[in-house]
N, C-alpha and C positions, 0 to 999 in steps of 0.2 A: 685539356686546356692541351693547345701543341705543344711534340715533344720540337724547342727548338737543337739540331745541330750542331759540335763546339768544335771546330781543328781541329785536326791532328793533337794526340796529347800528347808531349813531351815523350821521350825514353833517356834515358842517359847518358852521354855523349856514344858515337860509335853507333849504337842500334839502333833499326828503326822506327820511323813518328808509328805509334796507330791509328788505322784509316780506324774513322768515323760507320760506324753500318750505316747502310743505304735499301728503303725498298728494292727486294728482288737482284740482292747479290745475293755471288751458287760462293757456296762458301762450308769448309769441313763443320763439323760441330764444336770441334778445339779452340779453328778461327774465330767460328763463330760466338763463342765464352769469351773470347779473349778482351775483343773487338767489346761487346757489352757490358765485364769491366769497367772497361777504359770509360765510361759513355754512362756519372751513378746520374744524371737529369736522367735518365730515358724509364718508363716506363714496364716499356710492355717491345719488346720484338721476340719475332718467335720465328722457328728456322723449322720450316717446311720443305723436302722431299729436295731436301738439298739448297733453299731457295728462303734467305731473312723474310718476312714478311712484318710494319710494321702499322701500331691505326694512326686512323684518319680520328678530331677530331671526338671525342665519347657523345652525345643524345641521351642526357637520362629518363625519357620517354622511352629511345628507344634500343634503348643499350643498359643504363645507371641500373633503372627499375626494375626492369626487367629477371638482370640479372643478380641483384640479394631478392628478391624473391624465390627467385631457385637457391638459391643460400637457406633460405628458412627456409621451401620445404626438405631441404636435408640436413639442416639444423634443427627438425623435430625429433626426424630419423632419429640420430647420431646421440640424443638424448637418454632412449630407452633400449638403444644397441649396445653398451660394451663391446669396445673392439670394432668397430664403427668411426675409422675417421674422416672428415670431410674436405675440406681445400679451395680454396678457388687462386686465379692471377698464380698459380705455385711454379716453377718453371720443375716440367718434369723430360727425364732425360729418355725418349724411349733407339731409342736408336743412332746407329754410329750420324743420319742422315734427320732427324728428325727430333725437339724440342722445342713441344709448344710449350704455354701458357692459358692452358683448361681455363676457362673459364667458370667455372665448378668444376670442381667431380668425389666422390666414396670410394671409399679404397679401405677394405677389412687387415688390420692393422699386419702389418710383417708376423706380427709374435704369438698371431691367432691365427696362421695361414695363407693371408694373401699372397698376392701374387706376387705381385711390388713391393719394393723398400728401399727404405732410404736411406743415403748417399751419407757418409760422414760433415757433406757442406753446409745440409737438410735437405738436401732439394731428389725428388719423384727416380726411382728408378726401378725403366716399364713400364708398365700398364695397370694403371689403377684398373679397380672392376669399370667402376663405370665411370663414364665425360659426360659434360653437356659442355656449351656452348651457343649463348646468346648468336644468334644473328644477325644482323639488320645491310651492311652492309659489309659481314665478309659471307655470304649464305650461300658462293661460287665459292671457294676457298674449304666454304666448312663442311659442302655435300661435298666433293668430289677432293681435290688431292687432303686434304685432314679426314676425314671419310676416311680412304683409301690403306693413310699412316697407320689411326688408332685402330682398324682389321689386320694392317699385316703383325698387326702393335701388340694384337689379344687382350684389345680392351673390350669387358662382353660386355659391354651394356652402353650403346652410342646417343643420345639426344640431341638434337636438332629444334635452339625454340626459332621459328621464321619470322620473327617480331612482326615485320613490314604485312606478312603476310595471314599472321595472326591463326597461325600451327605449329604444329608437335612434330614432328616425327620421334621415336621413340622402334632404335635399331637393335636388336639380341645376335650373337655373332653363336651360327649354329651354322657347325662344319668349315670353318674357315670359313663364311662369307655373314652376311650383315647382312638379316633379314630385317623387313620392316612393318614391325606389334601395330593389330589395330587396338584402340583400346573394348573395352570390354561392355554385359551389356548392363554398367552402370555406369559407363563415361569416362572409365581409369583404365591406364598404363598401369601396373602389377609389373613390377621389376622377376626375372627370371631368379637376380646371382642374390638380389636383397626380397628374401623374404620379407616381406609388409610394407615391402616400401609402395607406394600407392601413389602414384600421379592426379585427380582431381583436373582433365587439362582446363572445361570449360570453366570453371573458379579462378584456376589463377590465371588464364586470357583475361579476364575481367578484372583479376588483384584482388576477389577474394580468397582472402588468405586464412578469417576463420573453416571458411569450405577447404580449407589444401587440406588444413591439419587435422579436422575429423574426421578425416578419408586418414588420415594417415595414423590416430591416435589407434579408431574402430580398429583399424586394418590387419597390429598391431598384439590386439589382441589374441591374434590363432594359437592354434598347435604348432604351425608354421614358422614361425618368426620365435614362439617359445620354444623350440628345437635349432635352430638356428639359433638362436642366445647362446645356449648350456653348450654345440659345437663349436661356439667361439668361445669363451671361454675351456673346456677343456682340450681344448687346442694349445691356449695360454698356458695354462696348469702342465705344460709335457715339456714348451719350451724351458 
């Protein structure tokens, strides 16, 4: 659905009108949020490296359905991993120049030792442990500007699903650099940050969520996952 930009919001007499957001605006995070909040009909806008990015109309085949499939995949893991939280299209305040709305993300609950926190307004403050972007028309942004912003702010794992290329890239943060992982001998990407979370690449590309779920449910039977859940529970008990 195409967003129609509204005229500047009327302000009380004597104050300046609030200008609508436009693609390419260079703004501070405070000004970005001020304008965004004045456009209640706008469903998504992001501040990436100080520049405003707004979405084109969204395709079901190249955006909507893959996005849902990623959220379902993360949901399987959330169900069996108390202390891990999953979100989509939520505002993430990374730093003063970056306020993205990732397509999906998983974070360790702050009470369980996670690196991000949830602010008083309900926004994520800081970097989630894992971020996913489903890319069709936004590949150049997701693989460059966003990648650098997520890396610099400490996102520990970053996944980009390049839908038109039928490829998924999984990056892990090592010594301040994103390193692209290879799938293992079973065609799986195993998370290094969230033990037990694996992605069956061929199956999710084919839309086969049964195999995707079976891979996760098999992986979380491991001792590594059990130890991780215990660690989260112990941290929550100390909080």
